C-alpha positions, 0 to 999 in steps of 0.5 A: 504507523508507517511512512511509506518508504518500502524497506523490501520486497518479499514474495508470497510462498504459500497460501492457505484459506481457512474459515474465511480468512487467508494466511500467507508465508512471505519470504523477505530479507526482513524476516530475521529482523521481525518479531512475533506480534509485530505490525508490518506493512504488506503492499500498503496494508498493515498485518500482524506477524503471527510466526517466523521460520527461517526467511519468512514470516506468516499473517493472516487477512481477515474477510473485511481486509479481503473485502477492501483490499487487493489481498484476495488476488495474491498468488503464490510468487507475487511480489509485495512491498514491506515496511516495519512500523515506524520508530518515533525518533527518526525521520519521516521521510514519507507522510503518515500511513496507518496501513489501513487501505481505504480501498483500491484504484485501477492503473489506467496509464503507464508512461516513460518519461526519461527514465522515470514512469508516471502511472495514472489511476482511476478511483470511485468519486466518492474518494474525490474529496480526499485527493488534492493537487500535490497532496500525498497518497499511499500506493501498495504502500508507497508514499507518492505525490499526486498530480493531474488530479480530477474527481476520478483520476490522478497520476504519480511519478516514480522515480528510478530507485523507487521503481528498482526497490518496489513492486511498481516495476510489475504494475500493468495498465488494468492492474488493481492497487491498494490505496490509503488517503492522507490521514489529516485529509480524512480527518478534515473531510469528515469534520466538513461533512459534519458541519454540513449536518 
């Protein structure tokens, strides 16, 4: 479980495709503090640390993960938002994030607003019941608040601190991002669907 508050930006150093899976070596300042078998959020996708070497850690994405996220598009040199799993004796500064991406969204607008940035995204209409005005969403692992919500679009605002400490600074119009909807909202939506049957 994560909070959506990014701790560090990592960089993809090596990529190896093997038997339908893809293995990555990622360098970051977190590497000395990681341990094998630890869960680590990579742009909002929970992956298990398999090995650690110097300032790098290794993870593997299986075919299911590659199909539902942006990971299959990652190239060497890409900046990755990283967050270690939460500790249950601290503050929850973002919102409850599982690291299980529900899918992807496309960036449709990027507008500067007096030092901050607003990004708009387009999603499939099937996700409409999971987004609400002023609700929470996780984009590339970042806990953000939704506004200007429609059935297929929403907007988020990025404060200067978040812009400087995440890979949102590199996000361009037309880019895909990993999205995870609020877990409580997903359960409520599921209960409502079952009640209709």
